[in-house]
NUKOL-352183 format. One line per 2 residues: number of its first residue (from 0); their letters; for each residue y, z, x of C-alpha. Coordinates in Angstrom, 1 decimal. Layout:
BEGIN
NUM> A> Y/Z/X  ...
% end
This chain:
BEGIN
0> XX> -15.8/32.5/-10.7  -17.0/29.8/-8.5
2> XX> -16.0/26.5/-6.9  -19.1/24.6/-5.8
4> XX> -18.7/22.4/-2.7  -22.3/22.1/-1.6
6> XX> -24.3/19.6/-3.6  -26.6/22.3/-5.0
8> XX> -23.6/24.2/-6.5  -22.2/21.4/-8.6
10> XX> -22.1/20.9/-12.4  -22.6/17.7/-14.3
12> XX> -19.2/16.5/-15.4  -20.6/14.0/-17.8
14> XX> -19.9/16.1/-21.0  -20.8/13.1/-23.1
16> XX> -24.4/13.2/-21.9  -25.2/16.9/-21.4
18> XX> -23.8/20.2/-22.6  -21.3/21.8/-20.2
20> XX> -21.9/25.4/-19.1  -18.7/27.4/-19.7
22> XX> -19.7/30.4/-17.6  -19.8/30.6/-13.9
24> XX> -23.0/29.4/-12.3  -24.6/32.0/-10.0
26> XX> -26.8/31.0/-7.0  -30.0/31.8/-8.9
28> XX> -29.1/29.3/-11.6  -29.0/26.2/-9.4
30> XX> -31.9/24.6/-11.2  -29.7/24.1/-14.3
32> XX> -26.7/22.6/-12.5  -26.0/18.9/-12.4
34> XX> -23.7/16.5/-10.7  -22.2/13.1/-11.5
36> XX> -22.9/11.6/-8.1  -25.1/9.0/-9.9
38> XX> -23.1/8.3/-13.1  -25.7/10.3/-15.0
40> XX> -26.7/14.0/-15.3  -28.6/14.5/-12.1
42> XX> -30.4/17.6/-10.8  -28.1/19.0/-8.2
44> XX> -30.8/19.2/-5.5  -31.2/15.4/-5.6
46> XX> -27.5/14.6/-4.8  -26.3/13.7/-1.3
48> XX> -22.5/13.3/-1.8  -19.9/15.9/-1.0
50> XX> -18.8/17.2/-4.4  -16.7/20.2/-5.4
52> XX> -16.5/21.8/-8.9  -13.8/24.0/-10.3
54> XX> -15.6/25.6/-13.2  -14.0/27.4/-16.2
56> XX> -13.8/30.8/-14.5  -12.4/29.2/-11.3
58> XX> -9.7/27.5/-13.4  -8.8/30.8/-15.1
60> XX> -8.7/32.6/-11.7  -6.3/29.9/-10.3
62> XX> -4.1/30.4/-13.3  -2.3/27.0/-12.8
64> XX> -0.5/25.3/-15.6  -1.2/21.9/-14.1
66> XX> -4.5/20.5/-12.9  -2.9/19.4/-9.6
68> XX> -2.2/23.0/-8.6  -5.8/23.9/-9.3
70> XX> -6.9/21.1/-7.1  -5.2/22.6/-4.0
72> XX> -8.4/24.7/-3.7  -10.6/21.6/-3.1
74> XX> -11.1/20.8/0.6  -9.6/17.5/1.7
76> XX> -7.1/17.1/-1.2  -3.3/17.1/-0.6
78> XX> -0.8/17.5/-3.4  2.6/15.7/-3.3
80> XX> 5.1/16.6/-6.1  8.5/14.9/-6.2
82> XX> 10.4/18.0/-7.3  9.8/20.1/-10.4
84> XX> 6.9/20.0/-13.0  7.0/16.6/-14.7
86> XX> 8.0/14.8/-11.5  5.6/12.2/-10.0
88> XX> 2.6/14.2/-8.7  0.1/12.5/-6.4
90> XX> -3.3/13.5/-5.0  -4.4/12.2/-1.7
92> XX> -8.1/12.6/-0.8  -9.2/12.7/2.9
94> XX> -6.0/11.1/4.1  -6.2/8.1/1.8
96> XX> -3.3/6.9/-0.4  -2.7/8.3/-3.8
98> XX> -3.9/5.1/-5.6  -7.2/5.3/-3.7
100> XX> -8.4/8.1/-6.0  -10.1/7.2/-9.3
102> XX> -9.3/9.7/-12.0  -11.4/10.1/-15.2
104> XX> -10.5/12.3/-18.2  -13.6/12.9/-20.3
106> XX> -15.0/9.8/-18.8  -12.0/7.5/-19.4
108> XX> -10.1/5.9/-16.5  -6.7/7.5/-16.5
110> XX> -4.9/5.4/-13.9  -1.8/3.5/-15.0
112> XX> -2.8/-0.1/-15.5  0.4/-1.3/-13.7
114> XX> 0.2/0.8/-10.6  -3.5/1.6/-10.5
116> XX> -2.6/5.2/-9.8  -3.0/8.4/-12.0
118> XX> 0.1/10.5/-12.2  -1.0/14.2/-12.2
120> XX> 2.4/15.4/-13.4  1.3/15.1/-17.0
122> XX> -2.1/16.9/-16.8  -1.3/20.2/-18.3
124> XX> -4.4/20.8/-20.4  -5.4/24.1/-21.9
126> XX> -8.8/22.7/-23.0  -10.3/22.1/-19.6
128> XX> -13.8/23.3/-19.0  -14.1/22.0/-15.4
130> XX> -12.8/19.6/-12.8  -15.2/17.8/-10.5
132> XX> -14.3/16.0/-7.3  -16.6/13.6/-5.4
134> XX> -15.1/12.8/-2.0  -15.5/9.7/0.1
136> XX> -16.1/6.0/-0.6  -17.3/5.8/-4.2
138> XX> -16.7/2.2/-5.3  -20.4/1.4/-5.4
140> XX> -20.7/3.7/-8.4  -17.2/3.6/-9.9
142> XX> -15.5/0.3/-8.8  -12.1/-0.3/-7.3
144> XX> -9.7/2.6/-6.8  -12.4/5.0/-5.5
146> XX> -11.7/4.7/-1.8  -10.9/8.3/-1.3
148> XX> -13.0/9.7/-4.1  -13.3/10.4/-7.8
150> XX> -11.7/13.3/-9.8  -13.1/14.0/-13.2
152> XX> -11.5/16.3/-15.7  -13.7/17.5/-18.5
154> XX> -12.6/19.2/-21.7  -14.4/22.1/-23.4
156> XX> -17.2/21.6/-25.9  -17.9/24.2/-28.5
158> XX> -20.9/26.4/-27.9  -20.9/28.3/-31.2
160> XX> -20.7/27.7/-34.9  -16.9/28.5/-34.7
162> XX> -14.9/28.5/-31.5  -11.1/29.4/-31.7
164> XX> -8.5/29.8/-29.0  -4.8/30.1/-28.6
166> XX> -2.2/30.8/-25.9  1.5/31.6/-26.0
168> XX> 3.4/31.9/-22.8  7.0/32.0/-21.6
170> XX> 8.9/32.7/-18.3  11.0/31.4/-15.5
172> XX> 13.0/28.1/-15.7  13.0/28.6/-19.5
174> XX> 9.4/27.6/-19.6  7.6/27.8/-23.0
176> XX> 3.9/27.0/-23.4  1.8/27.0/-26.6
178> XX> -1.7/25.7/-27.2  -4.5/26.0/-29.8
180> XX> -8.1/25.0/-29.8  -10.6/24.9/-32.6
182> XX> -14.2/23.7/-32.6  -17.7/24.2/-33.9
184> XX> -21.3/23.3/-33.4  -23.9/23.0/-36.1
186> XX> -27.3/22.0/-34.8  -26.9/18.8/-32.8
188> XX> -23.5/18.0/-34.4  -20.2/19.3/-33.0
190> XX> -16.5/18.8/-33.4  -13.6/20.0/-31.3
192> XX> -9.8/19.6/-31.4  -6.9/21.0/-29.4
194> XX> -3.1/20.7/-29.2  -0.7/22.0/-26.5
196> XX> 3.1/21.9/-25.9  4.7/22.6/-22.6
198> XX> 8.5/22.8/-22.2  10.6/23.7/-19.2
200> XX> 14.3/23.3/-18.4  13.3/22.8/-14.8
202> XX> 15.5/22.8/-11.7  18.1/20.6/-10.1
204> XX> 15.8/18.3/-8.1  18.6/16.8/-6.1
206> XX> 19.7/20.3/-5.0  23.4/19.6/-5.5
208> XX> 24.0/22.3/-8.0  24.2/20.0/-11.0
210> XX> 22.2/19.7/-14.2  18.6/20.8/-14.3
212> XX> 15.9/18.3/-14.7  13.7/19.3/-17.6
214> XX> 10.2/18.4/-18.8  8.3/18.2/-22.1
216> XX> 4.6/17.6/-22.4  2.7/17.4/-25.7
218> XX> -1.1/16.8/-25.8  -3.4/16.3/-28.8
220> XX> -7.1/15.8/-28.4  -10.1/15.4/-30.6
222> XX> -13.8/15.0/-29.7  -17.1/15.2/-31.4
224> XX> -20.8/14.3/-31.5  -23.1/13.3/-34.3
226> XX> -26.9/12.9/-34.0  -27.9/9.7/-35.7
228> XX> -31.6/10.4/-35.3  -33.8/12.2/-32.8
230> XX> -33.0/11.0/-29.3  -29.9/9.1/-30.4
232> XX> -26.3/10.4/-30.6  -22.9/9.0/-31.2
234> XX> -20.1/10.8/-29.3  -16.4/10.1/-28.9
236> XX> -13.1/11.5/-27.7  -9.5/10.7/-28.1
238> XX> -6.5/12.2/-26.3  -2.8/11.5/-26.6
240> XX> -0.3/12.7/-23.9  3.4/12.4/-24.7
242> XX> 5.9/13.4/-22.1  9.7/13.4/-21.4
244> XX> 10.7/13.7/-17.8  14.3/14.1/-16.6
246> XX> 14.9/13.2/-13.0  17.5/12.3/-10.3
248> XX> 17.8/9.1/-8.4  19.5/7.6/-5.4
250> XX> 22.1/5.5/-7.4  24.4/4.7/-4.4
252> XX> 21.5/3.7/-2.1  22.4/6.1/0.7
254> XX> 19.0/7.6/0.9  20.0/10.8/-0.9
256> XX> 19.4/11.9/-4.5  22.4/12.0/-6.9
258> XX> 22.7/14.0/-10.1  22.3/11.4/-12.8
260> XX> 21.2/11.4/-16.5  17.8/9.6/-16.1
262> XX> 14.7/10.1/-18.2  11.3/8.6/-18.5
264> XX> 9.4/8.9/-21.8  5.6/8.4/-21.5
266> XX> 2.9/8.0/-24.1  -0.7/7.7/-23.0
268> XX> -3.8/7.4/-25.2  -7.3/7.8/-23.8
270> XX> -10.2/7.1/-26.1  -14.0/6.7/-25.7
272> XX> -16.8/5.9/-28.1  -20.4/6.1/-26.8
274> XX> -23.9/5.6/-28.2  -26.4/7.7/-26.2
276> XX> -30.1/7.4/-26.5  -33.3/8.6/-24.9
278> XX> -36.9/7.2/-25.2  -40.2/7.2/-23.4
280> XX> -41.7/3.9/-22.3  -45.1/4.6/-20.9
282> XX> -44.6/6.9/-17.9  -41.0/6.0/-17.6
284> XX> -38.3/8.1/-19.3  -35.3/5.9/-20.3
286> XX> -31.8/6.9/-21.2  -29.2/4.5/-22.6
288> XX> -25.4/4.5/-22.8  -23.3/1.9/-24.6
290> XX> -19.6/2.8/-24.3  -16.2/1.4/-25.3
292> XX> -13.2/3.0/-23.5  -9.4/2.5/-24.0
294> XX> -6.5/3.4/-21.8  -3.1/2.7/-23.4
296> XX> -0.1/3.6/-21.4  3.6/3.1/-22.4
298> XX> 6.6/4.2/-20.5  10.3/3.9/-21.2
300> XX> 13.1/4.5/-18.8  16.5/5.7/-20.1
302> XX> 20.0/6.1/-18.6  22.5/8.2/-20.5
304> XX> 20.2/7.9/-23.5  20.0/4.1/-23.5
306> XX> 16.7/2.3/-22.8  16.8/0.4/-19.5
308> XX> 13.2/-0.7/-19.2  9.8/-0.6/-20.9
310> XX> 6.3/-1.0/-19.5  3.1/-1.4/-21.6
312> XX> -0.3/-1.3/-19.9  -3.6/-1.4/-21.7
314> XX> -7.1/-1.3/-20.3  -10.2/-2.0/-22.4
316> XX> -13.5/-1.3/-20.8  -17.1/-1.8/-22.2
318> XX> -20.3/-1.0/-20.4  -24.0/-0.7/-20.9
320> XX> -25.9/1.7/-18.6  -29.7/2.3/-18.5
322> XX> -31.6/4.8/-16.4  -35.3/5.0/-15.8
324> XX> -37.0/8.1/-14.3  -40.7/8.1/-13.2
326> XX> -43.1/9.5/-10.7  -45.6/8.0/-8.3
328> XX> -47.7/10.7/-6.7  -45.4/13.2/-4.9
330> XX> -42.4/10.8/-5.3  -39.8/11.0/-8.0
332> XX> -37.8/7.8/-8.7  -34.5/7.2/-10.5
334> XX> -33.0/3.8/-11.1  -29.8/3.1/-13.0
336> XX> -28.4/-0.3/-13.9  -24.9/-0.9/-15.1
338> XX> -23.2/-3.9/-16.7  -19.4/-3.5/-17.1
340> XX> -16.5/-5.6/-18.4  -12.8/-4.7/-17.9
342> XX> -9.8/-6.3/-19.5  -6.2/-5.3/-18.6
344> XX> -3.1/-6.4/-20.6  0.3/-5.6/-19.1
346> XX> 3.9/-6.2/-20.1  7.2/-5.1/-18.6
348> XX> 10.7/-5.6/-20.0  14.0/-4.7/-18.5
350> XX> 16.4/-6.7/-20.7  16.9/-10.3/-21.6
352> XX> 16.6/-12.5/-18.6  15.6/-9.8/-16.2
354> XX> 13.7/-11.0/-13.2  11.2/-8.1/-13.5
356> XX> 10.1/-9.2/-17.0  6.4/-10.2/-16.9
358> XX> 3.3/-10.4/-19.0  -0.1/-10.3/-17.3
360> XX> -3.8/-10.4/-18.3  -6.6/-9.5/-15.9
362> XX> -10.4/-9.5/-16.4  -13.2/-8.2/-14.3
364> XX> -17.0/-8.0/-14.6  -19.4/-5.8/-12.6
366> XX> -23.1/-5.4/-12.0  -24.3/-2.2/-10.3
368> XX> -27.5/-0.4/-9.4  -28.1/3.1/-8.2
370> XX> -31.5/4.3/-6.9  -32.7/7.8/-6.0
372> XX> -36.0/8.8/-4.3  -37.0/12.5/-3.9
374> XX> -40.1/14.0/-2.3  -40.1/17.7/-1.9
376> XX> -37.2/18.7/0.4  -36.1/15.1/1.1
378> XX> -33.8/12.9/-1.0  -32.5/9.4/-0.5
380> XX> -29.9/7.6/-2.6  -28.5/4.1/-2.6
382> XX> -26.0/2.2/-4.6  -24.7/-1.4/-4.7
384> XX> -22.1/-3.0/-6.9  -20.8/-6.6/-7.3
386> XX> -17.4/-7.2/-8.9  -16.1/-10.5/-10.2
388> XX> -12.3/-10.5/-10.7  -10.1/-13.1/-12.4
390> XX> -7.4/-12.7/-9.8  -9.2/-11.6/-6.6
392> XX> -12.1/-12.7/-4.5  -15.5/-11.3/-5.5
394> XX> -16.4/-8.0/-3.8  -19.6/-6.2/-3.0
396> XX> -19.6/-2.5/-2.2  -22.4/-0.2/-1.3
398> XX> -23.3/3.4/-0.5  -26.4/5.1/1.0
400> XX> -27.2/8.8/1.5  -29.9/11.2/2.4
402> XX> -30.4/15.0/2.2  -33.0/17.2/3.8
404> XX> -33.6/20.9/2.9  -34.6/23.2/5.8
406> XX> -36.2/26.0/3.9  -36.8/28.1/7.0
408> XX> -33.1/28.7/7.4  -32.0/28.1/3.8
410> XX> -29.8/25.1/4.8  -29.5/21.4/4.0
412> XX> -28.4/18.5/6.1  -26.7/15.6/4.3
414> XX> -25.4/12.2/5.5  -23.6/9.3/3.7
416> XX> -22.4/5.8/4.5  -20.4/3.6/2.2
418> XX> -17.9/0.8/1.6  -15.1/0.8/-1.0
420> XX> -12.3/-1.5/-2.1  -8.9/-1.2/-3.8
422> XX> -7.2/-4.2/-5.5  -3.5/-4.7/-5.2
424> XX> -1.4/-3.4/-8.2  0.6/-5.7/-10.4
426> XX> 4.0/-4.5/-9.0  2.7/-5.1/-5.5
428> XX> 1.6/-8.6/-6.5  4.5/-9.7/-8.6
430> XX> 7.4/-7.3/-8.0  9.3/-5.0/-10.4
432> XX> 12.9/-5.0/-9.0  13.7/-8.6/-7.8
434> XX> 17.1/-7.7/-6.2  15.5/-5.2/-3.9
436> XX> 11.7/-5.6/-4.1  9.7/-8.8/-4.6
438> XX> 6.0/-9.1/-5.0  3.5/-10.8/-2.8
440> XX> 0.7/-12.7/-4.8  -1.1/-13.4/-1.5
442> XX> -2.1/-9.8/-0.9  -5.7/-9.2/-0.1
444> XX> -7.6/-6.1/-1.5  -7.8/-3.1/0.8
446> XX> -11.3/-2.3/2.2  -12.6/1.0/3.5
448> XX> -15.8/1.8/5.3  -16.8/5.3/6.1
450> XX> -19.4/7.9/6.8  -19.9/11.7/6.6
452> XX> -22.4/14.2/7.8  -22.6/17.7/6.3
454> XX> -24.4/21.0/6.7  -24.7/23.4/3.6
456> XX> -25.8/26.9/4.4  -26.9/29.6/1.9
458> XX> -26.3/33.2/3.0  -27.0/36.7/1.8
460> XX> -30.0/35.8/-0.3  -27.9/33.2/-2.2
462> XX> -24.9/35.4/-2.8  -22.8/33.3/-0.4
464> XX> -22.6/29.8/0.9  -20.9/27.8/3.6
466> XX> -20.4/24.1/3.9  -19.1/22.0/6.8
468> XX> -18.4/18.3/6.5  -17.3/15.8/9.1
470> XX> -16.1/12.4/7.8  -14.6/9.3/9.3
472> XX> -13.3/6.2/7.6  -11.6/2.9/8.5
474> XX> -9.2/1.1/6.2  -8.4/-2.6/6.6
476> XX> -5.8/-4.7/4.9  -3.8/-1.6/4.0
478> XX> -1.0/-2.5/1.7  2.5/-1.2/2.7
480> XX> 6.1/-1.9/1.8  8.1/-3.8/4.4
482> XX> 11.6/-2.5/4.3  12.6/-4.5/7.4
484> XX> 13.0/-7.6/5.1  15.5/-7.9/2.3
486> XX> 14.5/-7.8/-0.4  11.6/-5.6/0.6
488> XX> 8.1/-6.8/-0.2  4.5/-5.7/0.0
490> XX> 2.3/-6.8/2.9  -1.2/-6.3/4.3
492> XX> -1.2/-4.4/7.6  -2.6/-6.3/10.5
494> XX> -3.8/-3.2/12.1  -6.4/-0.6/11.0
496> XX> -5.9/2.8/9.4  -8.2/5.4/10.7
498> XX> -9.0/8.6/8.8  -11.2/11.4/10.0
500> XX> -11.5/15.1/9.6  -13.4/18.3/9.0
502> XX> -13.7/20.1/5.7  -15.0/23.7/5.7
504> XX> -15.5/25.9/2.6  -17.1/29.2/1.9
506> XX> -18.0/31.0/-1.4  -19.0/34.6/-1.8
508> XX> -20.0/36.6/-4.8  -19.2/39.9/-3.2
510> XX> -20.5/42.0/-6.1  -20.6/41.7/-9.9
512> XX> -16.8/42.1/-10.0  -15.4/40.4/-6.9
514> XX> -15.6/36.7/-6.0  -14.0/34.8/-3.1
516> XX> -13.6/31.2/-2.2  -11.9/29.7/0.8
518> XX> -11.5/26.2/2.3  -9.9/24.8/5.4
520> XX> -9.4/21.1/6.1  -8.4/19.5/9.4
522> XX> -7.3/15.9/8.8  -6.0/12.9/10.7
524> XX> -4.7/9.7/9.1  -3.2/7.1/11.4
526> XX> -2.1/3.5/11.1  -2.1/1.9/14.6
528> XX> -1.9/5.3/16.1  1.0/6.5/14.0
530> XX> 0.6/9.3/11.5  0.8/8.1/7.9
532> XX> 3.3/9.8/5.6  2.4/12.7/3.2
534> XX> -0.9/13.4/4.9  -0.9/17.0/6.1
536> XX> -3.0/17.6/9.1  -3.9/21.2/8.0
538> XX> -4.8/22.4/4.5  -6.2/25.8/3.5
540> XX> -6.8/27.7/0.3  -8.0/31.1/-0.7
542> XX> -8.9/32.4/-4.2  -9.9/36.0/-4.9
544> XX> -11.0/37.1/-8.3  -11.7/40.6/-9.7
546> XX> -13.3/40.8/-13.1  -15.3/44.0/-13.8
548> XX> -17.9/43.5/-16.5  -17.1/46.8/-18.4
550> XX> -13.3/46.9/-17.7  -10.6/45.4/-19.9
552> XX> -8.5/44.6/-16.8  -8.9/41.6/-14.5
554> XX> -6.9/40.1/-11.7  -6.8/37.2/-9.3
556> XX> -4.8/36.0/-6.3  -4.4/32.6/-4.7
558> XX> -3.0/31.4/-1.4  -2.5/27.7/-0.7
560> XX> -1.3/26.4/2.7  0.0/22.9/3.4
562> XX> 0.6/22.0/7.0  3.3/19.9/8.6
564> XX> 3.4/16.4/7.5  5.4/13.2/8.1
566> XX> 7.6/11.5/5.5  10.3/8.8/5.5
568> XX> 14.1/9.4/5.3  15.1/6.5/3.2
570> XX> 18.7/6.9/4.3  17.9/5.9/7.8
572> XX> 14.3/4.6/7.3  13.3/6.9/10.1
574> XX> 10.3/9.3/10.1  11.0/12.9/9.4
576> XX> 8.8/16.0/9.6  8.3/18.2/6.6
578> XX> 7.6/21.8/7.5  4.4/23.6/6.6
580> XX> 4.5/26.0/3.7  2.3/28.5/1.9
582> XX> 2.3/29.2/-1.8  1.1/32.6/-3.1
584> XX> 0.2/33.2/-6.7  -1.5/35.8/-8.8
586> XX> -2.2/37.1/-12.3  -3.2/40.3/-14.0
588> XX> -4.8/40.4/-17.5  -5.5/43.2/-20.0
590> XX> -7.9/42.7/-22.9  -6.3/44.9/-25.5
592> XX> -9.2/44.4/-27.8  -12.0/41.8/-28.1
594> XX> -10.5/38.4/-28.2  -6.9/39.5/-27.5
596> XX> -5.6/39.5/-23.9  -2.1/40.0/-22.5
598> XX> -1.4/38.7/-19.0  1.3/38.3/-16.4
600> XX> 1.1/35.6/-13.7  3.3/34.4/-10.9
602> XX> 3.8/31.2/-8.9  5.3/30.9/-5.4
604> XX> 5.6/34.7/-5.4  7.2/34.7/-1.9
606> XX> 9.9/32.3/-3.1  9.0/29.8/-0.4
608> XX> 11.5/26.9/0.1  9.5/23.7/0.7
610> XX> 9.3/20.0/0.0  6.3/17.7/-0.6
612> XX> 8.6/14.6/-0.6  11.7/14.4/1.6
614> XX> 14.9/15.1/-0.4  13.2/16.4/-3.5
616> XX> 13.7/20.1/-4.1  11.0/22.3/-5.6
618> XX> 10.9/25.4/-7.8  11.2/28.9/-6.3
620> XX> 9.5/32.0/-7.6  8.2/31.8/-11.2
622> XX> 7.1/34.7/-13.3  5.4/34.3/-16.7
624> XX> 4.1/36.6/-19.5  1.5/35.3/-22.0
626> XX> -0.9/36.2/-24.8  -4.4/34.7/-25.2
628> XX> -6.5/34.8/-28.4  -10.1/33.8/-28.7
630> XX> -13.0/33.9/-31.1  -16.4/32.7/-30.0
% end
């Protein structure tokens, strides 16, 4: 088990360009580990960004049903869930806002085209191979939405002629979970498919002793690759996420939740088709990628079974990316060029004549370059991107970084500087509830400029590692909701938002059976000297795994701490303090025979009472029993 936070200990998340390793990477395998800090498969020792990887073994050790709970282990990330599973779940990176994090699922942008934010409540995948997190300003590589960082979820790829897997689980809150995976690899061709179904009767989110708010999540995915000829491959993926979320709302506008029969049905399709090629041009090795990507998101709100609104968002993206790699004497060079076109189509409908009805179409084009130079122990990286948008002013973002290995002490010094942007969302621009919230088409994009410096230290002959990162960022034109006016509206803040902090992490392969990972984050996020809501100042996580090679029994334990944080009481519109909490989890597995495992796991084992969002109650202790089958 391993989470990799130093750049040498990261894995390439670009599963469409390189095979993913499904086993844990040990320190002496660093030369085969890659990162996506440059949009391509990059030797880890050449990267300069702060990147964390949750590999397959780490995900198993965490035992989380939802990706958001696994991400609690990553330094700098805060999770906010509005109640039970299926409720809005947000990730904030380094004190930024939730819509400042770009989320990719198998390379496809997963954010809702209307809000520009990815809702982690529906990411309950059983086919995940890894999750990679690049922190800090990343717009120069990935465009708008990447102010706080990039989170990439990567599905499994078959490694054998026939790979089979299945899971059956049940437990607290009348939770039922079923999944199957099947795949195979023949030469350079491969095909993989999976299906999962998660159901829970949930809890009463309002906490009034009324009906429970349940959740249903069904996911179907298919991916594959076909070698057209030597050096050229056609690969694709498609995933459909269908969900039904019951929830409570403040129907009498007193700032407190009421027990009501409300439900949102979601249907999201993520698809990608890519042509990949490699060729040699003199002394330059070239790799090409031509890709077409689709995000199609439909949501329907219902009250007492009757539809009250519908929103349709579709994002179509096409890009061509080419990378050249060459050497001049002791220097290694890498240059990537990107041409990209995005087209968003959006439509919302809340009944005939409703003021929130609208149809929008947005287009954007981008040109980007990324360069890397390596000479022995020294690496330099630089990226620049220019975006032309049909609705906003043109923007240019950049990022530069450097890394220097100090072999005498087995450590590495890294530093990065960058600038990123976030465009306003459609609801912020044009509104969604005219009687209570109107849009502001004069909004300017948010702009963030930041830097980081880090030290990565290898210990115990590579069996352990420690990473310490200090970062600081300044956000201008932050978009906020002005509740002082009626109806409320969105505005750009006249003052600056300052975010700074320290991220510390340590990993230790204690012996062949025991592994340990820990992280601590100390964060500050202030707007004009006032703490911003839902940004804990203290975060900590501990994951301990025991998996003897010759034993049929394995176990793991997790501890995730979220410190005090500020929120808003929407009854009085006054700030409130949410108390710190710690969540303890664990699981024990017994391999009855090869490919057959029985396991028991627990969530919130200490039955902690806590809230991530003021007024939204969360689940207590949960106990689950499951069966896993595999053939590889």
